[in-house]
C-alpha positions in Angstrom: -27.4 66.1 -26.0 -28.7 69.4 -27.4 -28.1 70.3 -31.1 -27.2 73.9 -30.3 -25.6 75.9 -27.5 -22.3 76.8 -26.0 -22.3 73.9 -23.5 -21.8 71.2 -26.2 -18.6 69.3 -25.7 -16.0 68.6 -28.4 -15.6 64.9 -29.4 -11.9 65.2 -28.4 -10.8 67.9 -26.0 -8.4 70.5 -27.4 -5.0 70.4 -25.6 -3.5 73.8 -24.8 0.2 74.6 -24.6 0.0 75.1 -20.8 -1.4 71.6 -20.2 -5.1 72.7 -19.9 -7.8 71.5 -22.2 -10.8 73.1 -23.9 -13.7 70.7 -23.4 -16.8 72.7 -24.5 -17.5 75.4 -27.1 -17.9 77.8 -24.2 -14.3 77.0 -22.9 -13.0 77.7 -26.4 -14.9 81.0 -26.6 -13.6 82.1 -23.2 -10.1 81.2 -24.2 -10.2 83.2 -27.4 -11.6 86.3 -25.6 -8.7 86.1 -23.1 -5.8 86.0 -25.5 -3.9 89.1 -26.5 -5.6 91.6 -28.8 -2.8 91.3 -31.4 -3.3 87.5 -31.5 -7.1 87.8 -31.3 -7.3 89.8 -34.6 -5.3 87.4 -36.8 -7.2 85.7 -39.6 -6.8 82.3 -38.0 -8.4 83.3 -34.8 -11.1 85.2 -36.6 -12.0 82.1 -38.6 -12.0 80.0 -35.3 -14.4 82.5 -33.7 -16.7 82.4 -36.7 -16.8 78.6 -36.7 -17.5 78.6 -32.9 -20.4 81.0 -33.3 -21.9 79.1 -36.2 -21.7 75.7 -34.5 -23.0 77.1 -31.2 -25.9 79.1 -32.8 -26.9 77.0 -35.8 -25.8 73.5 -34.6 -23.8 71.1 -36.7 -20.8 69.1 -36.0 -18.4 70.5 -33.3 -15.5 69.1 -35.3 -15.7 72.2 -37.5 -15.1 74.5 -34.5 -12.4 72.2 -33.2 -10.6 72.3 -36.6 -10.7 76.1 -36.5 -9.3 76.4 -33.0 -6.6 73.8 -33.7 -5.5 75.6 -36.9 -5.3 78.9 -35.0 -3.3 77.3 -32.1 -0.9 75.7 -34.6 -0.6 78.6 -37.1 3.1 79.1 -36.4 4.1 75.5 -36.9 5.5 74.8 -40.3 5.0 71.3 -41.7 8.0 69.5 -43.0 8.0 66.8 -45.6 9.7 63.7 -44.2 11.3 61.9 -47.2 11.9 58.7 -45.2 8.1 58.1 -44.8 7.5 58.1 -48.5 7.9 54.7 -50.1 8.6 54.7 -53.9 5.9 53.2 -56.0 8.1 51.8 -58.8 9.2 48.2 -59.0 6.6 46.8 -56.6 4.0 45.4 -59.0 3.9 44.4 -62.6 0.9 44.3 -64.8 -0.4 40.9 -65.9 0.3 41.7 -69.6 4.0 42.3 -68.7 4.5 38.8 -67.2 
């Protein structure tokens, strides 16, 4: 597998909203160039393009480019804190000196 180039595959393909997948760096680059100009110029897509170019030209882990594209794709999603997933830490364990 080459260290550089646009043909390098992602470790895990990037799923797109329409059901397609981005498998290589070139697929991701082509996808970015085909989105609307207003979307194309947002800071998230600019960062994704920069990461793609750096990984393709200088080498390095493709996970950096994948993270950039995933963050740009999910930029409108707001994360919510789910209180039921957080277990309280009190009352579970006592120190030896307190026994």
